[in-house]
C-alpha positions in Angstrom: 0.0 0.0 0.0 1.3 3.4 -0.9 0.8 6.3 1.6 -0.5 8.5 -1.2 -1.9 8.0 -4.7 1.1 8.8 -7.0 -0.9 9.4 -10.2 -2.7 12.6 -11.3 -6.1 10.7 -11.4 -7.5 7.5 -9.8 -10.5 5.3 -9.9 -11.4 4.3 -6.3 -13.5 1.2 -5.7 -14.7 0.7 -2.2 -15.4 -2.9 -1.2 -16.4 -4.8 1.9 -13.2 -6.9 2.0 -9.5 -6.5 2.4 -8.3 -5.2 -1.0 -4.9 -6.8 -0.7 -6.5 -10.1 -1.6 -7.6 -9.0 -5.0 -6.6 -5.5 -6.0 -4.2 -6.5 -8.9 -6.7 -9.1 -10.2 -9.5 -6.5 -10.1 -7.4 -3.9 -12.0 -6.5 -6.5 -14.7 -10.2 -7.5 -15.1 -11.3 -3.8 -15.3 -8.6 -2.4 -17.5 -6.7 -5.3 -19.1 -3.5 -3.9 -17.6 -1.2 -5.8 -15.3 2.0 -4.9 -13.4 5.5 -6.3 -13.5 4.4 -9.2 -11.2 1.8 -10.5 -13.8 -0.9 -11.1 -11.2 -4.4 -10.9 -12.7 -3.3 -11.9 -16.2 -5.7 -14.9 -16.0 -8.7 -12.5 -15.4 -8.2 -10.4 -18.6 -11.2 -11.3 -20.7 -10.2 -11.9 -24.4 -13.7 -11.1 -25.5 -13.5 -7.5 -24.0 -12.1 -4.6 -26.0 -9.6 -2.9 -23.6 -8.0 -0.9 -26.4 -8.5 2.6 -24.8 -7.4 1.6 -21.3 -3.7 1.7 -22.1 -4.2 5.4 -23.0 -5.0 6.3 -19.3 -3.8 3.5 -17.0 -0.5 4.5 -15.3 2.2 2.3 -13.7 4.0 3.4 -10.6 6.5 1.5 -8.3 5.1 0.1 -5.1 7.0 0.1 -1.8 9.2 -2.7 -3.1 9.9 -1.1 -6.5 7.6 -3.3 -8.5 5.6 -1.2 -11.1 1.9 -1.7 -10.8 -1.2 0.1 -12.2 -3.1 -0.3 -8.9 -2.7 0.1 -5.1 -4.9 -0.4 -2.1 -5.8 2.5 0.1 -7.2 3.1 3.5 -11.0 3.2 3.3 -12.7 6.5 3.9 -15.1 6.6 6.9 -18.4 6.5 4.9 -17.3 3.2 3.2 -15.7 1.5 6.2 -17.3 -1.8 7.2 -15.5 -1.8 10.6 -16.0 1.7 12.0 -13.4 1.1 14.7 -10.6 0.2 12.3 -9.2 3.4 11.0 -6.6 1.5 9.0 -9.1 -0.7 7.1 -7.8 -1.2 3.6 -10.8 -2.2 1.5 -10.3 0.4 -1.2 -8.7 -0.4 -4.6 -7.2 2.6 -6.4 -6.6 2.2 -10.1 -3.9 4.7 -11.1 -4.6 6.9 -14.1 -2.3 9.2 -16.0 -5.2 11.2 -17.6 -8.8 12.0 -16.9 -10.9 9.3 -18.5 -13.5 10.0 -21.1 -17.1 9.5 -20.3 -17.0 6.2 -22.3 -13.9 5.0 -20.4 -15.5 5.9 -17.1 -18.7 4.0 -17.9 -16.7 1.0 -19.1 -14.6 0.9 -15.9 -17.6 1.2 -13.6 -19.4 -1.6 -15.5 -16.4 -3.9 -15.2 -15.9 -3.1 -11.5 -19.5 -4.1 -10.8 -19.0 -7.4 -12.8 -15.8 -8.3 -11.0 -17.3 -10.1 -7.9 -19.2 -12.4 -10.2 -16.1 -13.0 -12.4 -14.1 -14.4 -9.6 -16.8 -16.3 -7.8 -16.1 -20.0 -8.0 -12.8 -19.6 -9.9 -10.9 -21.5 -7.2 -7.1 -21.1 -6.8 -6.0 -17.8 -5.4 -9.5 -16.4 -5.7 -11.2 -19.2 -3.8 -11.3 -17.3 -0.5 -12.3 -13.9 -2.1 -15.9 -13.1 -1.5 -16.4 -9.4 -1.9 -18.9 -6.8 -2.8 -18.5 -3.4 -4.4 -19.9 -0.8 -2.0 -19.2 2.4 -4.0 -16.9 4.1 -6.5 -15.2 7.5 -6.8 -13.1 9.3 -9.3 -10.4 11.6 -8.0 -7.9 14.1 -9.2 -4.8 14.4 -7.0 -2.6 17.4 -6.5 1.1 17.0 -5.9 3.3 19.8 -4.8 7.0 19.7 -4.6 9.3 22.1 -2.7 12.9 22.8 -3.7 15.4 23.5 -1.0 19.0 24.5 -1.7 21.5 22.2 0.0 24.1 23.9 2.0 27.3 22.1 3.0 
């Protein structure tokens, strides 16, 4: 999990389950994009036209240096399933380099809603994943940098 979303835009998917169990697979299913680790490749649907996704999906290194198009995030209060756990990480953040078009937005939201059914009963690494999408948000991030002269 990254402390902050590194991309200029992100698609947040709030779920009722720990996102670390499925965030890379969910991103692959929604966008057709995978990170260096290759997780989720088996969920890319060959029948789906993902051709416009590579225009907006961004790859950033995680805390281990592995480039990925997704990260999990702490879940905002209104979406938290356990109100006592301020560190609940049930939110998937798909990293975007550009603001999506309305068509891309609709496509990604549709795919996000289909994901729980797509992994149901698949077995393997997804066998224990039983999750629901609670809500979605689109965000634009602002990053500011300060320069400071070094003095020796």
